[in-house]
C-alpha positions in Angstrom: 70.2 5.1 -11.1 72.8 7.6 -11.4 74.0 7.4 -15.0 70.8 7.6 -17.0 70.3 8.1 -20.9 69.1 12.0 -20.7 72.5 12.3 -18.5 74.3 10.6 -21.4 72.7 12.6 -24.0 74.0 15.9 -22.4 77.4 15.0 -22.0 77.9 13.8 -25.6 75.8 17.1 -26.2 78.4 19.2 -24.7 81.7 17.3 -25.4 80.9 15.6 -28.5 79.8 17.0 -31.8 76.3 16.5 -31.0 74.0 14.3 -28.4 74.9 11.2 -31.1 78.7 11.4 -31.3 79.5 9.0 -28.5 82.7 7.8 -30.1 84.8 10.9 -29.8 87.7 10.9 -27.5 86.4 14.2 -25.6 82.9 12.9 -25.3 84.4 9.1 -23.8 86.9 10.8 -21.2 84.1 13.2 -20.3 81.6 9.8 -19.3 84.6 8.1 -18.0 85.3 11.1 -15.8 81.6 11.3 -14.8 81.4 7.7 -14.1 84.7 8.0 -11.8 83.6 11.1 -9.9 80.5 9.1 -8.9 82.5 6.0 -8.0 84.8 8.1 -5.9 81.9 9.2 -3.8 80.7 6.0 -3.4 84.3 4.3 -2.2 84.8 6.9 0.1 81.4 6.1 2.1 82.2 2.0 1.3 85.5 1.4 2.7 85.0 -2.5 1.9 84.0 -2.5 -1.4 86.8 -3.9 -2.9 85.1 -4.8 -6.2 84.1 -1.1 -6.9 87.7 0.0 -5.9 88.7 -2.6 -8.9 86.7 -0.9 -11.3 87.4 2.5 -10.2 91.2 1.6 -10.8 90.0 0.2 -14.2 88.2 3.1 -15.3 91.1 5.5 -14.2 93.5 3.6 -16.5 91.4 3.9 -19.3 90.8 7.4 -19.1 94.7 7.8 -19.0 95.3 5.6 -22.3 92.4 7.7 -24.0 94.4 11.2 -22.5 97.6 9.9 -23.3 96.2 9.0 -27.1 94.5 12.3 -27.5 97.7 14.4 -26.1 99.8 12.2 -29.1 97.1 13.2 -31.6 96.6 16.9 -30.8 97.8 18.5 -27.8 95.6 21.1 -27.9 92.7 19.3 -28.1 94.3 17.7 -24.8 94.7 20.7 -23.2 91.5 21.9 -23.5 89.9 19.1 -22.4 92.1 18.9 -19.2 90.9 22.3 -18.4 87.4 21.8 -18.8 87.1 18.9 -16.8 89.9 19.9 -14.1 91.6 16.5 -14.6 95.4 17.1 -13.5 98.3 14.3 -14.9 
């Protein structure tokens, strides 16, 4: 399995306030980014896997909405997370 509990704790510890901080916007965006990277690699190899493509598009939209919310709330936090995760608008 690509996303283990240890990997989630590592992501939350790095981008959240601590490893139990699963609700912060930065931690959620980081988790979505990790999942998006994994699904993108899968879709490159399995061109006809339409359900995974649909899930990928859904996840990208969800991350985009979180980023838009963060941009409205605090532009500096938005800029920091974009720079750390190498996400482009």
